[in-house]
C-alpha positions as CSV (number, residue, x, y, z in Angstrom):
1,M,17.3,6.7,6.1
2,E,19.8,4.2,4.7
3,N,21.6,5.5,1.6
4,R,21.3,2.4,-0.7
5,S,21.5,2.9,-4.4
6,T,19.3,1.2,-6.9
7,P,20.6,-2.1,-8.4
8,S,21.9,-1.9,-11.9
9,N,19.0,-1.3,-14.4
10,F,18.3,0.1,-17.8
11,I,17.1,3.5,-16.6
12,K,20.2,4.0,-14.5
13,N,22.3,3.1,-17.6
14,V,20.4,5.7,-19.7
15,I,20.9,8.4,-17.1
16,T,24.6,7.6,-16.8
17,E,25.1,8.0,-20.6
18,D,22.9,11.2,-20.8
19,L,25.2,12.8,-18.2
20,R,28.4,11.5,-19.8
21,S,27.4,12.8,-23.2
22,G,26.2,16.1,-21.9
23,K,22.7,15.6,-23.1
24,V,21.6,16.6,-19.6
25,N,23.5,18.6,-17.0
26,E,21.2,17.8,-14.0
27,V,18.8,14.9,-13.5
28,V,15.2,16.0,-12.8
29,T,12.5,13.5,-12.1
30,R,9.0,13.8,-10.7
31,F,6.5,11.7,-8.8
32,P,3.1,12.7,-10.4
33,P,0.2,11.1,-8.5
34,E,-3.4,12.0,-9.3
35,P,-5.2,13.1,-6.1
36,N,-8.1,10.8,-6.7
37,G,-7.3,8.2,-4.0
38,Y,-4.7,7.1,-1.5
39,L,-1.3,5.8,-2.5
40,H,-0.8,2.1,-2.5
41,I,2.2,-0.4,-2.4
42,G,2.6,0.0,-6.2
43,H,3.2,3.7,-5.7
44,A,5.9,2.9,-3.2
45,K,8.0,1.4,-6.0
46,A,7.4,4.5,-8.3
47,I,8.3,6.8,-5.4
48,W,11.5,4.8,-4.7
49,I,12.5,4.8,-8.4
50,N,12.1,8.5,-9.0
51,F,13.5,9.8,-5.7
52,T,16.4,7.3,-5.4
53,L,17.6,7.6,-9.0
54,A,17.6,11.4,-8.9
55,N,19.4,11.4,-5.5
56,E,22.0,8.9,-6.8
57,F,23.0,11.4,-9.5
58,G,22.8,14.5,-7.4
59,G,19.5,15.6,-9.0
60,K,16.1,16.5,-7.7
61,T,12.6,15.2,-7.7
62,N,9.4,17.2,-7.7
63,L,6.2,16.0,-6.1
64,R,3.5,17.0,-8.6
65,F,-0.2,16.4,-8.4
66,D,-1.8,15.7,-11.8
67,D,-5.0,17.3,-10.8
68,T,-6.8,17.6,-14.1
69,N,-10.1,16.0,-13.2
70,P,-12.0,17.9,-10.5
71,L,-14.8,15.4,-10.4
72,K,-12.6,12.7,-8.9
73,E,-10.1,14.8,-6.8
74,D,-10.1,16.0,-3.2
75,T,-7.8,17.8,-0.8
76,E,-8.0,14.8,1.5
77,Y,-6.1,12.8,-1.1
78,V,-3.6,15.7,-1.6
79,Q,-2.8,15.7,2.1
80,S,-2.6,11.9,2.5
81,I,-0.2,11.6,-0.5
82,Q,2.2,14.2,1.0
83,E,2.1,12.4,4.4
84,D,2.8,9.0,2.8
85,V,5.7,10.2,0.7
86,K,7.3,11.8,3.8
87,W,6.6,8.7,6.0
88,L,8.4,6.5,3.4
89,G,11.4,8.7,4.0
90,Y,11.5,11.0,0.9
91,D,11.3,14.7,0.5
92,W,10.7,16.7,-2.7
93,E,12.5,19.6,-4.3
94,N,9.3,21.4,-5.3
95,L,5.6,20.8,-4.6
96,R,3.7,21.4,-7.8
97,F,0.2,21.0,-9.3
98,A,-0.8,20.5,-12.9
99,S,-3.4,23.2,-12.2
100,D,-0.6,25.7,-11.6
101,Y,-0.1,25.5,-15.4
102,F,-3.7,25.6,-16.6
103,E,-3.2,29.0,-18.3
104,E,-0.1,27.9,-20.2
105,M,-1.8,24.6,-21.2
106,Y,-4.8,26.6,-22.6
107,E,-2.4,28.9,-24.6
108,R,-0.7,25.8,-26.0
109,A,-4.0,24.4,-27.0
110,E,-4.9,27.6,-28.9
111,L,-1.5,27.3,-30.6
112,L,-2.5,23.8,-31.8
113,I,-5.7,25.1,-33.2
114,K,-4.0,27.9,-35.0
115,K,-1.5,25.4,-36.5
116,G,-4.4,23.2,-37.7
117,K,-3.4,20.5,-35.2
118,A,-6.6,20.6,-33.1
119,Y,-10.3,21.1,-33.6
120,V,-13.5,21.4,-31.6
121,D,-15.8,18.4,-32.0
122,D,-19.5,18.3,-31.2
123,L,-19.7,14.5,-31.1
124,S,-20.6,12.8,-27.8
125,A,-18.2,10.6,-25.9
126,D,-20.1,7.5,-27.2
127,Q,-20.0,8.7,-30.8
128,I,-16.3,9.4,-30.6
129,R,-15.8,5.9,-29.2
130,E,-17.8,4.4,-32.0
131,L,-15.7,6.1,-34.7
132,R,-12.4,5.4,-33.0
133,G,-12.0,2.0,-34.7
134,T,-10.4,-1.1,-33.2
135,L,-6.9,-2.5,-32.9
136,T,-7.3,-4.1,-36.4
137,E,-9.6,-1.5,-38.1
138,P,-8.9,2.2,-38.6
139,G,-11.1,4.9,-37.2
140,K,-13.3,7.3,-39.1
141,N,-13.1,11.0,-39.2
142,S,-15.5,13.1,-37.3
143,P,-17.8,15.3,-39.4
144,Y,-16.4,18.3,-37.5
145,R,-12.7,17.4,-38.2
146,D,-12.4,19.9,-41.1
147,R,-13.8,22.9,-39.1
148,S,-11.9,26.0,-39.9
149,V,-9.2,27.3,-37.6
150,E,-11.3,30.4,-37.0
151,E,-14.4,28.5,-36.0
152,S,-12.6,26.0,-33.7
153,L,-10.7,28.9,-32.0
154,D,-14.0,30.8,-31.5
155,L,-15.7,27.7,-30.1
156,F,-12.8,26.8,-27.8
157,R,-12.8,30.3,-26.3
158,R,-16.6,30.1,-25.8
159,M,-16.1,26.7,-24.1
160,R,-13.7,28.5,-21.7
161,A,-16.3,31.3,-21.2
162,G,-18.8,28.7,-20.1
163,E,-21.3,28.9,-22.9
164,F,-21.7,25.2,-23.3
165,K,-22.9,22.3,-21.1
166,D,-20.8,19.4,-19.9
167,G,-20.2,17.0,-22.8
168,E,-21.5,19.3,-25.4
169,K,-18.1,19.9,-27.0
170,V,-14.6,18.7,-26.7
171,L,-11.2,19.8,-28.2
172,R,-9.4,17.0,-30.1
173,A,-5.9,16.8,-31.4
174,K,-5.8,16.3,-35.2
175,I,-3.3,13.5,-35.8
176,D,-4.3,10.4,-37.8
177,M,-7.5,8.4,-37.5
178,A,-5.9,5.5,-39.4
179,S,-2.9,5.2,-37.1
180,P,-2.1,1.7,-36.0
181,N,-1.6,3.3,-32.5
182,I,-5.1,3.9,-31.3
183,N,-3.8,6.6,-29.0
184,L,-3.0,8.8,-32.0
185,R,-6.5,8.7,-33.4
186,D,-7.4,12.3,-32.6
187,P,-7.4,12.0,-28.8
188,V,-9.6,14.4,-26.8
189,I,-7.4,17.0,-25.1
190,Y,-10.0,19.2,-23.4
191,R,-13.4,18.6,-22.0
192,I,-16.1,20.7,-20.4
193,A,-16.7,20.2,-16.7
194,H,-18.6,22.8,-14.7
195,A,-17.0,21.6,-11.4
196,H,-15.3,23.2,-8.5
197,H,-11.5,22.5,-8.4
198,H,-9.7,22.0,-5.1
199,N,-6.9,24.3,-6.2
200,T,-8.3,26.7,-8.8
201,G,-11.8,27.0,-7.4
202,D,-14.4,28.0,-10.1
203,K,-11.9,29.7,-12.4
204,W,-12.1,27.0,-15.0
205,C,-15.0,25.1,-16.6
206,I,-12.8,23.3,-19.2
207,Y,-10.1,21.0,-18.1
208,P,-7.2,19.3,-20.0
209,M,-7.1,15.6,-20.3
210,Y,-4.3,13.9,-18.4
211,T,-2.5,12.6,-21.5
212,Y,-2.3,16.1,-22.9
213,A,-1.4,17.8,-19.6
214,H,1.2,15.4,-18.4
215,P,3.9,15.9,-21.1
216,L,3.4,19.7,-20.8
217,E,3.9,19.6,-17.1
218,D,7.1,17.6,-17.5
219,A,8.4,20.1,-20.1
220,I,7.5,23.2,-18.0
221,E,9.4,21.7,-15.1
222,Y,12.4,20.7,-17.3
223,V,12.0,17.1,-16.2
224,T,14.8,15.2,-17.9
225,H,13.6,11.6,-17.3
226,S,9.9,11.0,-17.2
227,L,9.6,7.6,-15.5
228,C,6.3,5.8,-15.5
229,S,4.9,2.2,-15.6
230,L,4.4,0.1,-18.7
231,E,0.8,0.9,-19.4
232,F,1.9,4.3,-20.6
233,E,4.3,2.9,-23.3
234,D,1.7,3.1,-26.0
235,Q,1.1,6.7,-25.0
236,R,4.7,7.7,-25.6
237,P,4.2,8.7,-29.3
238,F,1.4,11.1,-28.2
239,Y,3.6,12.4,-25.3
240,D,6.3,13.3,-27.8
241,W,3.7,14.7,-30.3
242,V,2.3,17.1,-27.6
243,I,5.8,18.4,-26.6
244,A,6.8,18.9,-30.2
245,E,3.6,20.4,-31.6
246,C,3.1,22.7,-28.6
247,E,6.7,23.9,-29.2
248,M,7.9,23.4,-25.7
249,P,11.4,24.7,-24.9
250,A,12.3,21.5,-23.1
251,A,11.8,18.0,-24.4
252,P,11.7,15.3,-21.7
253,H,11.9,11.7,-22.6
254,Q,9.5,9.0,-21.2
255,Y,10.9,5.7,-19.9
256,E,8.6,2.9,-18.8
257,F,9.3,0.2,-16.1
258,G,7.4,-2.8,-15.0
259,R,4.6,-2.0,-12.5
260,L,4.6,-3.7,-9.1
261,N,1.8,-6.3,-9.0
262,L,1.4,-8.1,-5.7
263,A,-0.4,-11.5,-5.6
264,Q,-3.9,-11.5,-3.9
265,T,-3.8,-7.7,-3.8
266,V,-5.9,-5.1,-5.7
267,T,-4.1,-1.9,-6.6
268,S,-6.6,-0.4,-9.0
269,K,-7.7,2.9,-7.4
270,R,-11.2,2.5,-8.9
271,K,-11.6,-0.9,-7.1
272,L,-10.0,0.3,-3.8
273,K,-12.4,3.3,-3.8
274,L,-15.3,0.9,-4.4
275,L,-14.2,-1.1,-1.3
276,V,-14.2,2.1,0.7
277,D,-17.5,3.5,-0.6
278,E,-19.5,0.3,-0.2
279,G,-18.1,-0.3,3.3
280,H,-16.3,-3.6,2.6
281,V,-13.3,-2.1,4.5
282,D,-12.8,0.3,7.3
283,G,-11.7,3.2,5.2
284,W,-8.6,3.8,3.0
285,D,-6.4,3.0,6.0
286,D,-8.0,-0.4,6.8
287,P,-5.1,-2.7,7.7
288,R,-6.2,-5.1,5.0
289,M,-5.8,-2.5,2.3
290,P,-2.6,-2.3,0.2
291,T,-2.5,1.5,0.7
292,I,0.5,3.0,2.3
293,S,-1.7,4.3,5.1
294,G,-3.3,0.9,5.5
295,L,0.2,-0.8,5.7
296,R,1.3,1.8,8.2
297,R,-1.8,1.3,10.4
298,R,-1.3,-2.5,10.2
299,G,2.3,-2.0,11.4
300,Y,4.6,-2.1,8.4
301,T,7.6,0.2,8.6
302,P,9.1,2.4,5.9
303,E,12.4,0.5,6.2
304,A,10.6,-2.8,5.4
305,I,8.7,-1.3,2.4
306,R,11.9,0.3,1.0
307,S,13.8,-3.0,1.3
308,F,10.9,-4.8,-0.4
309,V,10.8,-2.5,-3.5
310,Y,14.6,-2.6,-3.7
311,E,14.4,-6.4,-3.9
312,T,11.8,-6.2,-6.8
313,G,14.3,-4.1,-8.8
314,I,13.7,-2.1,-12.0
315,S,13.0,-3.8,-15.2
316,K,10.7,-3.9,-18.2
317,S,9.0,-7.1,-17.0
318,Q,5.5,-7.0,-15.6
319,G,5.7,-9.9,-13.1
320,L,3.6,-11.0,-10.2
321,V,5.3,-10.7,-6.8
322,D,4.5,-13.2,-4.0
323,L,2.9,-11.6,-0.9
324,Q,5.4,-13.6,1.2
325,M,8.2,-11.4,-0.2
326,L,6.7,-8.3,1.4
327,E,6.1,-10.2,4.6
328,H,9.7,-11.4,4.7
329,F,11.0,-7.8,4.9
330,I,8.8,-6.7,7.8
331,R,9.9,-9.8,9.7
332,E,13.6,-8.9,9.0
333,D,13.1,-5.3,10.1
334,L,11.3,-6.1,13.3
335,K,13.2,-9.2,14.5
336,L,15.7,-7.1,16.4
337,K,13.5,-4.1,17.1
338,A,10.3,-5.5,18.6
339,P,10.1,-6.7,22.2
340,R,9.1,-10.4,22.5
341,T,6.2,-10.7,25.0
342,M,3.3,-13.0,25.6
343,A,-0.3,-12.7,24.7
344,V,-3.2,-15.1,24.9
345,L,-5.7,-14.6,22.2
346,R,-8.1,-17.4,23.0
347,P,-7.9,-17.8,26.8
348,L,-8.3,-21.0,28.8
349,K,-8.0,-20.6,32.6
350,V,-5.5,-22.8,34.4
351,V,-5.5,-23.2,38.2
352,I,-2.2,-24.4,39.7
353,T,-3.6,-26.2,42.8
354,N,-0.3,-26.6,44.7
355,Y,0.8,-23.0,44.2
356,P,0.2,-20.8,47.4
357,E,-3.0,-18.8,47.2
358,G,-2.5,-15.1,47.2
359,Q,1.2,-15.3,46.3
360,I,2.6,-13.3,43.4
361,E,6.0,-14.1,42.1
362,W,7.9,-11.9,39.7
363,L,9.9,-13.7,37.1
364,E,12.7,-12.3,34.8
365,A,12.2,-12.5,31.1
366,E,14.4,-11.3,28.3
367,N,12.8,-8.7,26.0
368,N,14.5,-10.0,22.8
369,S,16.6,-13.2,22.8
370,E,18.4,-12.0,19.6
371,N,19.1,-8.5,21.0
372,E,20.6,-8.4,24.5
373,E,20.6,-4.6,24.5
374,M,16.8,-4.6,24.9
375,G,17.3,-6.0,28.4
376,T,14.8,-7.8,30.6
377,R,11.5,-7.3,32.2
378,Q,9.6,-8.7,35.2
379,I,6.4,-10.7,34.7
380,P,4.0,-11.8,37.4
381,F,3.2,-15.5,38.1
382,S,0.5,-16.8,40.5
383,R,-1.9,-19.7,41.1
384,E,-4.1,-18.7,38.2
385,I,-3.0,-18.1,34.6
386,Y,-4.4,-18.2,31.1
387,I,-3.1,-20.3,28.3
388,E,-4.2,-20.6,24.7
389,R,-7.2,-22.8,24.3
390,D,-5.5,-24.3,21.2
391,D,-2.6,-25.5,23.5
392,F,-4.8,-28.1,25.2
393,M,-6.5,-31.3,23.9
394,E,-8.4,-33.8,26.0
395,N,-7.8,-36.6,23.5
396,P,-4.7,-35.7,21.6
397,P,-3.2,-37.5,18.6
398,S,0.3,-39.0,18.8
399,K,3.2,-36.7,18.9
400,Y,1.1,-33.9,20.5
401,F,3.5,-32.2,22.9
402,R,1.3,-29.5,24.4
403,L,-1.0,-29.9,27.4
404,F,-3.3,-32.9,27.9
405,P,-4.4,-34.9,30.9
406,G,-1.4,-36.4,32.6
407,N,1.1,-34.5,30.4
408,E,3.8,-32.1,31.6
409,V,4.9,-29.0,29.7
410,R,7.1,-26.0,30.4
411,L,5.6,-22.5,30.9
412,K,7.8,-20.0,29.1
413,H,10.0,-18.1,31.6
414,A,8.3,-20.1,34.5
415,Y,7.9,-23.7,35.6
416,F,6.8,-27.1,34.5
417,I,3.1,-27.8,35.0
418,K,1.2,-31.1,34.8
419,C,-2.5,-31.3,33.9
420,N,-4.5,-33.3,36.5
421,E,-8.2,-32.4,36.0
422,V,-10.4,-31.0,33.3
423,I,-13.5,-28.8,34.3
424,K,-16.4,-28.6,31.8
425,D,-19.6,-26.7,31.6
426,E,-23.1,-28.2,31.1
427,N,-22.5,-28.2,27.3
428,G,-19.3,-30.3,27.7
429,E,-17.0,-27.4,26.8
430,V,-13.7,-27.2,28.7
431,T,-13.8,-24.1,30.9
432,E,-10.8,-24.7,33.3
433,L,-7.8,-26.9,33.8
434,R,-6.5,-28.0,37.2
435,C,-2.7,-28.5,37.2
436,T,0.2,-28.8,39.6
437,Y,3.7,-27.2,39.2
438,D,7.1,-28.4,40.2
439,P,9.0,-25.6,42.1
440,E,12.4,-27.1,41.2
441,T,11.8,-26.5,37.5
442,K,12.0,-22.7,37.6
443,S,13.3,-21.3,34.3
444,G,16.9,-20.1,34.6
445,S,17.6,-22.2,37.7
446,G,19.7,-24.8,35.8
447,F,17.2,-27.7,36.4
448,T,18.1,-30.7,34.4
449,G,16.3,-33.5,36.2
450,R,14.0,-34.2,33.3
451,K,13.0,-32.7,30.0
452,V,9.7,-31.8,28.4
453,K,9.0,-31.3,24.7
454,G,6.3,-28.6,24.9
455,T,6.7,-25.0,25.9
456,L,3.5,-22.8,26.3
457,H,3.1,-19.1,26.5
458,W,0.7,-17.7,29.2
459,V,-0.3,-14.6,31.1
460,E,-1.0,-14.3,34.9
461,A,-4.7,-13.9,35.4
462,G,-4.8,-11.3,38.1
463,H,-2.5,-8.7,36.4
464,A,-3.3,-9.5,32.7
465,A,-4.5,-6.6,30.6
466,P,-7.6,-7.3,28.5
467,A,-6.9,-6.7,24.8
468,E,-8.5,-7.0,21.4
469,F,-6.6,-8.8,18.6
470,R,-7.4,-8.3,14.9
471,L,-6.1,-11.1,12.7
472,Y,-5.9,-10.7,9.0
473,E,-5.9,-12.8,5.9
474,P,-5.5,-11.5,2.3
475,L,-8.5,-9.5,1.3
476,I,-8.7,-11.1,-2.2
477,L,-8.9,-14.9,-2.6
478,A,-7.7,-15.0,-6.2
479,E,-4.0,-15.5,-6.7
480,E,-3.9,-13.1,-9.6
481,T,-6.0,-9.9,-9.6
482,D,-7.0,-7.7,-12.6
483,N,-5.1,-4.6,-11.7
484,E,-5.6,-1.8,-14.2
485,G,-3.3,1.1,-14.9
486,E,-2.9,4.0,-12.6
487,N,-4.6,6.6,-14.8
488,E,-8.3,6.3,-15.1
489,E,-8.3,7.9,-18.6
490,L,-6.3,4.8,-19.8
491,E,-8.8,2.4,-18.3
492,A,-11.8,1.3,-20.4
493,A,-14.8,3.5,-19.3
494,D,-17.2,0.6,-19.7
495,K,-15.0,-1.9,-17.8
496,P,-17.0,-3.2,-14.8
497,V,-15.3,-2.8,-11.4
498,G,-17.8,-4.6,-9.2
499,S,-17.1,-8.2,-10.4
500,F,-13.9,-8.5,-8.3
501,L,-16.1,-8.2,-5.2
502,D,-16.9,-11.9,-5.7
503,Q,-13.2,-12.6,-4.8
504,L,-13.3,-11.0,-1.4
505,N,-12.3,-13.2,1.4
506,P,-15.0,-13.4,4.1
507,K,-12.4,-14.4,6.6
508,S,-10.0,-11.5,5.9
509,L,-10.7,-10.2,9.4
510,E,-11.1,-12.1,12.7
511,I,-11.5,-10.2,16.0
512,L,-10.5,-11.9,19.2
513,H,-10.5,-10.9,22.9
514,G,-7.8,-12.1,25.2
515,F,-5.1,-10.9,27.4
516,V,-1.5,-9.4,27.3
517,E,1.2,-8.9,29.9
518,P,0.3,-6.1,32.3
519,E,3.0,-3.7,31.0
520,L,1.3,-3.6,27.6
521,K,-1.9,-2.1,29.0
522,D,-0.9,1.4,28.1
523,S,0.8,0.7,24.8
524,K,0.6,3.6,22.3
525,A,-0.4,3.6,18.7
526,Q,2.3,2.1,16.4
527,D,4.0,0.3,19.3
528,K,5.1,-3.1,17.9
529,F,5.6,-6.4,19.6
530,Q,6.4,-10.0,18.8
531,F,3.8,-12.2,20.6
532,F,5.4,-15.6,21.4
533,R,4.3,-18.2,18.8
534,H,1.7,-15.8,17.3
535,G,3.5,-13.2,15.2
536,Y,4.3,-9.5,15.1
537,F,1.6,-7.1,16.2
538,N,1.1,-3.4,16.0
539,V,-1.1,-1.2,18.3
540,D,-4.0,0.1,16.2
541,S,-4.1,3.9,15.7
542,R,-7.8,4.1,15.4
543,Y,-9.5,1.9,18.0
544,S,-6.9,1.6,20.8
545,G,-7.5,3.8,23.9
546,P,-5.9,4.3,27.3
547,G,-5.9,0.9,29.0
548,K,-7.7,-0.7,26.1
549,P,-5.1,-1.8,23.5
550,V,-6.1,-3.1,20.2
551,F,-3.5,-5.1,18.3
552,N,-3.3,-5.7,14.6
553,L,-1.5,-8.8,13.3
554,I,1.3,-7.5,11.0
555,V,2.6,-10.9,10.0
556,S,3.0,-14.4,11.3
557,L,6.4,-15.7,12.4
558,K,7.2,-18.1,9.7
559,S,8.1,-17.6,6.0
560,S,9.6,-19.7,3.2
561,Y,10.7,-16.7,1.2
562,R,14.5,-16.0,0.7
563,P,15.7,-12.8,-0.9
564,T,17.9,-12.8,-4.0
565,N,19.0,-9.2,-4.4
566,Q,21.6,-8.6,-1.8
567,G,23.5,-5.7,-3.6
């Protein structure tokens, strides 16, 4: 992996000063995903920030799963997250789980109760929400707020022992119901959930809330710089309160950066899960999904994704990034790596009437005109070929330089052909073209007798390999999408997630059946090619089989985007 440091940014400046002043001796960061879904492109930025900054200063990064909600979590997500981080090119110092610290979190909660800083509340979630107040009006105290330390401690221990039903009681921090920061209005820090946990089994029936557990995890692991996206900024006072009141030996500091928002892209895990659960997509790794596994299956490379997030930089701003920017970097990464071959996606048969029947000619073609080291290949040519149906028009407009009756074009790597006759079926649809070729115009022969303006790609009919092509457009039609924060506890519980389905693009997937050059017949999953005039394609890892390749469109050939961050 290339060793490219992060561009100058405010977090880097903080770390530099902390090391210079002796405030910290070693930089420790962490990437803390919740195992309640697959990682997406936004996580790629968070991964890059945490791992690269720690590496730049000779520090370390832990991969830690914030697994505090067993109702939403699964080992499938744990495994996929580890695979994605490694595929992106990063490795962690330690693999940790929030659940590893459940006992200490419980003990710290008892400490809060004993200090009069927490109490057991009998109100329901709806009742707590009603008393919480608004951004302009203070909240109201729960009638159970003044419970004695002894009673709350007894009830909390009985909650752990399993005496109460889900939702019957919660433990709340006792801070300030009139605080202008709504996150300090006695937030819930423990709830009852009689649910099996993927890591601790049935040991616990009470679980800490993320906003309580997260700062404790950072402190236990002696994280020096807790880096997170901006939606956590209002939570920072509670983060600091938990560490101080729980009397943690280490005091990490939280820093917030602008989240990566990609136009026409949903990155809310609630919404992505809805797409999967309702069958709108082909699983979490559907090539239309913004998940890391979806991008990988589509054909994106870790190098392209790392270059993309580098270009977005690190700042406090919460901007919207154009999808063309991501596409630019995969083009840049593949232009010297991918062989350039020919594929016909919408075939139209051409019979070259003056070419000898039964003759096969093998023509030389370069594999990548910009990378001579990739060498050449031999492609067959005969009397019958396929061209793109879009490359022929019976009654073309002016300045149409492809094939039409009486016009001559060049076949890439082959000869000039001239259209003489159009064959149609009973419905008037063109089914075949009859053409002649000029043997003196062979590509590479130095022929200069005349010029043509159109060059077509093609495949020889007898040797061509049948193939399936999957073409993609953005899954979401809206330019801007309502992407919530990463943590579900910070999202409004009553906020609907289904309305964004109205923005789904019904043309996000188009499946075509055509032909590729014969040597591509046995292409393997993740093999990548540039198909002349079409774009970059990747062999699908799910549906391709021996002799039956399925190609995913990664990206088209053209882009108007130009990078700005060349440091």
